[in-house]
C-alpha positions in Angstrom: 96.3 39.3 91.8 93.7 41.6 93.0 92.6 44.7 90.9 93.5 48.2 92.0 90.5 50.0 93.2 89.4 52.5 90.8 89.9 56.1 92.2 86.8 58.2 92.5 86.3 61.7 90.9 83.4 63.9 91.7 82.2 66.9 89.8 80.2 69.3 91.6 78.0 71.2 89.1 76.3 70.0 85.8 76.5 73.2 83.7 78.4 73.5 80.6 81.8 73.6 82.0 81.4 70.7 84.6 79.8 68.5 81.7 82.8 69.4 79.5 85.3 68.6 82.1 83.7 65.3 82.6 83.6 64.8 78.8 87.4 65.0 78.6 88.4 63.0 81.6 85.9 60.3 80.6 87.6 59.9 77.2 91.3 60.1 78.4 92.7 56.5 79.1 95.3 58.0 81.4 92.5 59.0 83.6 90.5 55.7 84.6 88.2 57.4 87.2 84.9 56.3 88.5 83.3 59.7 87.5 80.2 60.9 89.6 78.5 64.4 88.8 76.7 65.7 91.6 74.5 68.7 91.2 71.0 70.2 92.4 70.2 71.2 88.7 70.7 68.8 85.8 70.5 68.9 81.9 66.7 68.0 82.1 66.0 71.0 84.3 65.9 73.5 81.5 63.1 75.7 83.3 65.2 76.3 86.7 66.5 79.5 87.1 68.8 78.3 89.6 71.6 77.6 87.0 72.8 79.8 84.2 73.7 77.2 81.4 70.0 77.0 80.0 69.5 80.8 79.6 72.9 81.3 78.1 73.5 82.9 74.5 75.6 80.0 73.9 77.5 81.3 70.9 80.9 82.7 70.5 80.6 86.6 70.5 83.7 89.0 71.2 84.4 89.9 74.7 87.2 92.2 75.8 88.8 90.0 78.4 90.2 87.8 75.6 92.3 90.5 74.3 94.0 91.5 77.7 94.3 88.1 79.4 96.5 85.8 77.4 95.0 82.8 79.4 91.3 83.5 78.7 92.4 84.2 74.9 93.8 80.7 74.5 90.7 79.2 76.1 88.7 81.4 73.7 91.0 80.1 70.5 90.7 76.4 71.6 86.9 76.6 72.2 86.1 78.3 69.1 88.2 75.9 67.0 86.7 72.8 68.7 83.2 74.0 68.0 83.7 75.2 64.5 85.0 71.7 64.0 81.6 70.2 65.4 79.4 72.2 62.8 79.0 69.1 60.7 77.4 67.4 63.7 74.4 69.5 63.7 75.2 70.6 67.2 76.8 73.4 66.3 75.6 76.2 63.7 77.7 78.4 61.6 76.6 81.9 61.7 77.5 84.9 59.2 77.6 87.7 61.7 77.5 91.6 61.7 78.5 93.8 64.7 77.6 97.6 64.6 78.7 100.5 66.7 77.8 104.0 67.0 81.4 104.8 67.8 84.1 105.2 65.3 86.6 103.0 67.4 85.4 99.7 65.8 88.0 98.6 63.1 89.9 95.6 62.1 93.1 96.6 63.5 91.6 97.3 66.9 89.8 94.0 67.3 91.9 91.2 69.0 89.5 88.4 67.9 89.6 89.2 64.0 91.9 86.5 63.4 90.4 83.9 65.5 86.8 84.2 63.7 86.4 83.1 60.3 85.7 85.4 57.2 86.5 88.6 58.8 85.8 92.0 57.0 85.0 95.7 57.5 81.3 96.6 56.5 80.4 98.8 53.8 78.5 101.8 54.5 75.5 100.3 52.8 75.6 97.4 55.1 75.0 99.3 58.4 71.8 100.5 59.8 71.0 104.1 60.1 71.7 104.3 63.8 75.4 103.3 63.6 78.6 104.6 62.0 80.9 101.5 61.6 80.7 97.6 61.6 82.4 94.5 60.8 81.2 91.1 59.5 82.6 87.6 60.1 81.5 84.0 60.7 80.9 82.7 64.2 79.1 79.7 65.9 76.4 78.9 68.3 74.9 76.0 69.9 71.4 75.6 71.4 71.4 74.7 75.3 68.4 72.6 75.2 70.1 70.2 73.0 73.7 70.8 73.4 73.8 70.0 77.3 71.5 66.7 77.1 74.0 65.8 74.3 76.7 66.0 76.5 74.9 64.1 79.4 74.0 61.3 77.0 77.7 60.8 75.9 78.8 60.9 79.5 76.0 58.3 80.5 77.2 56.2 77.7 80.6 56.1 79.2 79.4 55.1 82.5 79.5 58.5 84.3 77.1 58.8 87.3 74.6 61.7 87.8 73.4 62.2 91.4 71.1 65.0 92.3 71.9 66.5 95.5 72.0 70.2 97.1 75.5 70.6 98.7 75.7 73.0 101.3 79.3 71.8 102.7 82.2 70.2 100.9 82.4 67.8 103.7 78.9 66.3 102.6 81.0 64.9 99.3 83.5 62.9 101.5 81.9 59.6 101.3 81.5 59.9 97.5 85.0 61.1 97.0 86.5 58.4 99.2 90.4 58.1 100.4 92.0 58.9 97.1 89.4 60.7 95.2 89.6 64.3 93.7 86.9 66.9 93.6 86.2 69.1 90.4 84.4 72.3 91.6 82.3 73.5 88.7 79.4 74.8 91.1 79.3 78.4 89.3 77.6 80.9 91.9 77.1 78.3 94.1 80.6 78.6 95.3 79.5 81.8 97.0 77.8 80.0 99.5 79.2 76.4 99.7 81.2 76.0 103.0 84.7 75.3 102.3 84.7 77.5 99.2 82.8 80.7 100.3 84.1 82.6 97.3 83.3 86.5 98.1 84.5 87.4 94.7 81.4 85.9 92.9 78.8 88.0 91.6 75.7 87.8 89.3 75.2 89.5 86.0 71.4 89.4 85.5 70.3 88.8 81.7 67.1 88.8 80.3 66.3 87.8 76.7 63.2 86.4 74.6 63.5 83.1 72.7 61.6 83.2 69.4 60.6 81.2 66.4 61.9 83.1 63.4 63.1 81.2 60.5 64.1 84.7 58.8 66.7 85.3 61.3 69.9 83.6 60.2 72.5 86.0 61.1 74.2 86.9 64.5 73.7 90.6 65.0 74.9 92.8 67.6 75.4 96.4 68.4 78.0 98.5 70.7 81.1 96.8 69.2 83.1 94.2 71.1 82.2 95.1 74.6 79.2 95.2 76.8 77.9 98.5 77.9 77.6 97.7 81.6 76.6 101.6 82.5 73.0 101.2 80.9 72.5 97.7 81.6 71.8 96.7 77.8 73.5 94.6 75.3 71.6 94.4 71.9 72.2 90.9 70.1 70.3 88.4 68.0 71.6 84.7 68.2 70.1 82.1 65.8 70.4 78.6 67.0 70.8 75.2 65.7 68.2 72.4 66.4 67.1 69.1 65.4 63.9 69.5 67.7 64.1 73.1 68.3 65.0 74.5 65.1 64.8 78.0 63.4 64.9 79.5 66.9 66.6 82.8 67.7 67.5 84.4 71.2 66.7 88.1 71.2 68.6 90.1 73.9 69.3 91.6 76.1 70.2 92.8 79.5 73.6 92.9 81.4 72.9 94.0 84.8 76.0 93.6 87.4 75.0 92.6 90.7 71.6 92.1 90.1 70.0 89.0 91.6 66.6 89.3 90.6 65.0 86.7 88.7 61.8 88.3 88.0 60.5 88.9 84.5 60.3 92.7 83.5 57.9 92.9 80.7 58.9 96.7 80.1 62.6 95.5 79.6 61.1 92.7 77.3 59.4 95.3 75.2 62.7 97.3 74.9 64.9 94.2 74.0 62.2 93.6 71.0 62.4 97.2 69.8 66.2 97.2 70.1 66.5 94.0 68.2 64.1 95.3 65.5 66.4 98.3 64.8 69.2 95.9 63.7 66.7 93.3 62.2 63.7 95.0 60.8 62.4 91.6 59.5 61.6 90.6 63.2 58.3 93.1 62.6 58.2 92.6 59.0 57.9 88.7 59.0 56.3 86.2 61.5 58.1 86.3 64.5 56.6 83.9 67.5 57.8 84.4 70.8 58.3 81.1 72.4 59.3 82.3 76.0 61.0 84.7 78.0 64.0 84.1 79.9 65.8 85.7 83.1 69.1 84.1 84.2 72.0 84.9 86.3 75.6 84.9 84.7 78.0 83.6 87.3 80.9 86.3 87.2 84.0 86.6 89.4 86.0 89.6 90.3 89.4 88.9 88.9 88.1 86.5 86.4 87.4 82.8 86.1 88.8 80.5 89.0 90.8 77.5 87.6 93.3 76.2 90.0 94.1 73.4 92.3 93.4 73.8 96.0 94.7 71.1 98.7 92.0 71.7 101.4 92.4 70.2 104.9 89.2 68.3 106.2 87.5 68.1 108.5 86.8 71.9 108.2 88.2 74.3 110.6 87.0 77.7 110.5 87.4 80.9 112.5 83.5 81.0 113.1 83.4 77.5 114.1 80.1 77.0 112.7 80.5 74.3 110.3 77.1 72.1 109.8 77.5 68.8 111.9 78.1 66.0 109.6 77.8 62.2 109.9 80.4 60.8 107.7 82.3 58.9 110.4 85.6 59.7 111.8 87.6 62.9 112.6 90.9 61.7 111.1 92.3 64.9 109.3 93.0 64.5 105.5 93.8 66.9 102.5 91.3 66.9 99.6 92.6 67.8 96.0 90.0 70.1 94.5 90.4 71.5 90.9 88.3 74.5 90.8 86.5 75.6 87.7 84.0 78.3 88.0 83.4 82.2 87.8 83.0 82.4 83.9 80.5 85.2 83.7 78.9 85.6 80.5 81.6 83.3 78.7 80.6 79.8 80.0 80.1 78.2 76.5 82.6 80.0 74.6 85.5 79.3 77.0 84.4 75.9 78.0 86.7 73.7 76.0 89.8 75.6 76.6 89.0 76.0 80.4 88.1 72.2 80.6 91.3 71.3 78.8 93.4 73.3 81.5 91.4 71.7 84.4 92.2 68.5 83.1 95.8 69.3 82.7 95.7 70.6 86.5 94.2 67.3 87.4 96.8 65.1 85.7 99.7 67.4 87.5 97.9 67.1 91.0 97.8 63.3 90.9 
């Protein structure tokens, strides 16, 4: 008896969300797909500014949406627990943390995430820098994109997942790879704004600038401004120590949070401001040796209305009102429906939502089969 041909599954995008979805699918015996990851930027492209994952803070940090959106809050909890349990592997770092605020509003009762993190407490006045009035302490986690993304890729390669470097301009270009019964996972991040067949106008960038330093004396996650970003001034002050077998004793100093700014050029005046602000919450930055390793500028892939994780059944060949779909040579004009699971638009929360969002994407995939 001839074997049933293995169904194809194409994942568009090799950022942290796409790789995490691939990880879950590749270990699920109920999903015996032939998996191909198609992307312009791969985990070895850590210097490319065309994608966000290499430049992320890559820690779990409080964000307001998890407290008002039950779905996102669930993703937050699942991802935190997953990464916390990975601490013994060395890929994840346990971080004692302090967040300071100049406003009186930050308190244990007002913070939705106080029962999600570990070791939560209200700081005493002696633990709070002069510029701030209140603060909280807790334990959180961070990963190092320079090691975490290659680890995900190596696990996928060991499971037979194929990586194909291509820039996709239209979903129709993927039809030969997807095949007749295949499924597409769209994790193309900001790319979904311009890929024909998606063209999501709700996507927008949030520019982030930061400084990567070698500083063994920085072993705490420190942040100012409480549990939300101040988008009015475009600044967000934080220090994120990172794990690393080959990139150890490093920390990320940040940063900026510039909504709608597509500029990826480096601004050294902004870098100076970041360094000075971080020194106010961690004076050791100036008092002890701190070596600057590199300056980062990246674009967080945000979306009006929040992340898009849902199923779409798209009819192909594409028919649009403008009738300007690029010509394709993939054979035949027979109409078919392509099943797509979208997973993009995570803004500054890609890493800290990744496992929870990926789990939901896999659940949607199974329901659509």
